[in-house]
N, C-alpha and C positions, 0 to 999 in steps of 0.2 A: 504493499499499500504506500502511495505517495504521502509523505509527512511534511507539513508546513507548520513550523513552530513559531507562533506569533504571541506567545505568552509574555515575553519580555526580551529586551536586548541583552539581558544577562546570560542568555543561552548561547551566545556567540562562542565559537571555539578559536583558539589561537592559530595563527598562521604557521606555515612551515618555517618561516624565518624566525618567528617567535620561539618555536620549539627548539630550533638550532641554537638560538641565543641562550636559552635556558641551559642547554647541554654544555655550552662553552663559556658560561659566565665566570668572570673572575670573582672569587668569593672571599669573605672575611667575616668577622663577628660584628654585626651591626649595632649591638648594644654598646660595644666599645667604640662605635663610630668608624670601624675598620673594614667595612664591606665597600670596596671601591665602586661596585656597580650600583649599589643603593645610593652612595654619595653622588654619583653621576646623575642618577635619576632625579634626586632631590634638587640638585643644582639646575638641571634642565627644567624641572617643573616651576621652580621659583622664577627663573628667567622668563619662561613662557607666560607666566601670569603677572609678571611685572612686580613681584614681591621680593623681599629680602631673603626668605628662607622657606623650606618645605620639609615635610615629614611624611614618610611612607607609613601607611597603616594597613591593617588587614582587610578593612571593609569601610564602606561609606558610613555605616552606623557608628563604628568606632571613631572614625574621623570627625563626624559631627559632634559626638559626645566630648572628645578631647578638645575640640575647638571651643565649644560652649563652656566647658569647665575651666578652660584657660582664661576666660574673661568674666567669670562670675564667682560668687561665694555661695555656700549653702544658704537657702532661705531667700535668695534673690528671685525676682520675677523676670521672665523671658517672654517677649512678645512674638507670637507666631501667627501666620495666616491660619484660618480655621481648619483648612484641609491640608495643612503642611504634612509632608511625609515624616518629618521629625516628631510630630505629635501623634500621628495616627498609625504609623507602621514601623516604629523603632522601639517597641515594647516599653514605652514610657521611661526610657533609659535616663533622660535628663532629670526626671523626678525621682525615680527609684534609686539611681546611683549618684546623680549630681545634687540631689536635694533641692531642685529648682521648681518654681511655681509657674505654670503656663498661663499666659493671658492671650486669649484668642481674638483675632480680628478677621472679619469676613471681607475679603478683597474681591476685586472684579477680575475674573479669569486668572486668579491666583496672585494678582498684583495689588498691594496695599499702597495707599497714599499717605502723606503726612497727616492729612485731615482724618483719615481712618484711625491712625495711631493716636493722634492728639485726643480723640474722643474717649480713649480708654486710659490715658495717662492720669495718674492721681497725684495730688500734692503730697509731699512728704508727711507722713503721719505714723505715729507709733503703732497703729493698728494694721498697717499695710506693709507687704514685702517691698523692699526697694527695687525699682526697675533698673536693670543693668544692660540689657541686650535686646536687639531686634534681630530676628532670623528671617531671611527671605529665601525663596526657592526658585532657581533658574536653571533649566526649565521647570515649570510646575507640573508635577506628575498628575495629581488628581484632576487638574483643570484640563488635562489632555495635551501636555507638552507645550504649554503656552510660555511665551518669553517675556522677560523684563528687558526694556530698552535701556541703553546707557543713560539717557536723559532722566528716566524715572528712577534709576538707581542713584544717580547723582543728587537728584532732588531729595530723595529719602535720606541719603547719608548726610547731606548738609543739614537737614532738619534734625537728625539724630544727634549730630555734634552740638547743636544748640541746646539739647536736653542732656548732654553728657552721657549719651548712650553709644555703645559700640554696635556694629552691624556684622553679622556672620551670614555668609551665603552658602546654602546647601546647593552646590553647583554640580550635583551628580552628573548632569548632562549639560554642563556649561558650554562645551564645544558645539553641541547641537544648537544652542542659543546663538552662538557667534556665527556659525555657518548659515543659519537661517536668516540672519540680518546682514550677512556679507561684511562682517567687521572683524577686526583683530580682537581676540578674547580679552586682551588687556583693557579694552574699552568697557568691559563689563565688570572687571575686577578692581579697577583703579581706585574706587572710593571706599570699598568695604574693608573691614579690618582683617577678616579671615575668610578663606574660601576652602570648601571641600570639593574635590572632583574625583570621579571614578575612572579607573582604567578598564574595568571589567564589564562595561556595558557596550555602547556602540564602538568603542575603540578596540574591542576584541581581545584584550589581555585576559589571562585566566583568573587573576587575583589582584586586588589592591586598589586603594584610594589614597589620595594625598591631601594634606592640610598645607595651605600656604598662607603667609602673612609676614608680619614683622619678625625680626630675629627673636625678640623677647617673648612674643606670644607663642611662636613655634617652640621655643625652649620650654615654656610652660606646658604646651600640648605634649611634648615628648615625655615629660614627667607623668602626665596623666595616661599617656599610651602605655607606659610601663605598669602603672597601677591597674590598668584594665586588662593586663595580660598580653599586651601587644608588643612587648620587647622581643625582637626576632634575632636569630643568629645569622646563619648564612643566607640572608634574605635576598641576595643578588639573583637567585633563581626566580624570584618574583619581580624584581626590579628590571631584569634584562628584557622581558617582553613588554614591560611598561614603557621603556625607552622607545622601542619600536612603535608602540601605540601612539605616543605623543608625536614622534617624528614623521610617521607615515600613514596614520589611519584617520586623520581629522578631515581632510578634504573630501573623502568618499562619503561622509555623512549626508551630503546633499542628495546622494542616490536614495538613501533611506527616506528622506523628506519627500522626494518625488513619489516614491512608492506609497508612502502613507497618504498622500493626497489622492493618488489613483484609487487606493483602497476606499478612502472615505467617500469619494464621489460615487463609486459603484455601490457601496452600501446604502447611501442616501436615496438611491433609486429603487430599493427593494421595499415593497409594501410591508408595513408593520415595524420597520426599523427607522429610528429617528436619530439625527445627530446634527450638531451645529458646525458647519464647515469653517466658520471663522476661528474655531478652536484648533483646527488642524494646521499647526504652524511648524511642527518638527516631525518626530517619528512616532508619536503616540496617537492612536485613534480610539476614542471612547464613544460608544453608541448605546442606544437604548432599544431593547427588543420587547418591551412591555406591550407595545402595540400588537404583538402577536399573541398576547395573553399567555405568556410563559415567563418563567424565571430565567435569569442569566445562566444558572447552572443547567437548566434543561436545554438552553440554546447551545452552550458549549459542549454538552454531552452529544447532541445531535451532530455538531460539527466534527467532533473527535471521531465519530463513526466513519468519517471520510478522510481522516488523517489531518484535520485542521485543529491545531491547539490554540486556544484563546483563554483569556483570564476572566472568570466570572467574578463580578463585584457585587455590590449591594443591589437588592431588588432586581430590576431588569437591565442593569448596566454591565456592559462587556468591554474589555480592553484588549486591543491588539497593538503590537509594537513591531515596527519594521527594523531590520538590522542587517549586518553583513551576512550573506548567505541566503537572504530573501531577494529573489529577482522578480522582474516584472511578470514573468510567466507564473510565478508562485502566487502573485496577487490576482492574476486573471483566474487561476484555478480556484483560489479562495472565494472569489466573487461568484464563480460558477456554482460552487458547493453551497454558498450562503443562499443563493436564489433557490437551489434545490431543496434545502432544509426548510426555508421559509414556506415554500409551496407545499411541502409535506405537512407542515404544521397547520396551514390554512385549510387544507383538505380534510384534516381530522376534526376540525371544529364543527 
């Protein structure tokens, strides 16, 4: 059976060049700062993002947590968009481990404005936790891969500084945001204090995420990485494919975006399926099948019978993500199967 895995861009496999780089990587003990391949990756990442320093971590969740803890103290309040991945899909780590209090703000397509944040800021008071940090997400997963523009980031960060707040960016797919806007990624990272980005999604490396920021904040994050069990030894085997990911895998993300738009346009024409094409800005397609009077799980089970893997979310919401390994022909096949499954469902009613 033909299989098209659209559950996530985390299912990408390393290239042959990456596998060879793993085999031949020069190694050392990274906890001592002696793995030359890790050091090279961190230097490359910092330069790419326009920051002073970088830190390799095992995952995006670990990178986000280390970043947030490096800029807060236990009992502090952190402002996040209401559907932020850090709040909804990282096991409550910043509360359970960091001792931090979330303050949620509902944005538009994942983007918050200074006015949105101003509305929830409170005056210093013995009864309230002090607000220390704003977290933004670019691209915004739940909103469907929507992007923050450089101007919106600048405006928010300038506002944050007037309130003595730092800004962390969950940039798991930050290169998707840059490619979609045809800009240098540094235009998106220039004003924030810390950024996390993933190597193991659209960039196709097997493992790893990085924290970038000022030298002092990254040094603090390194301490928290160790506390979280993320001190690694011969981590060059992770860093080696990460170097290739940054150097060679960014420009091809535009192919994923084109395939996502093709997929979204086709799905929008199927009776019983609804989606907002304005939300299809990068490689994530979220759509609603409740018009077919079924749940998302029932829909994805029907698609899986024909080899199409998709992610069932709440109620009738389904997510599909394009990535390396998914070609135009796979999208056409997916749409053919989606039409077939929808027809079968309508005929059963």
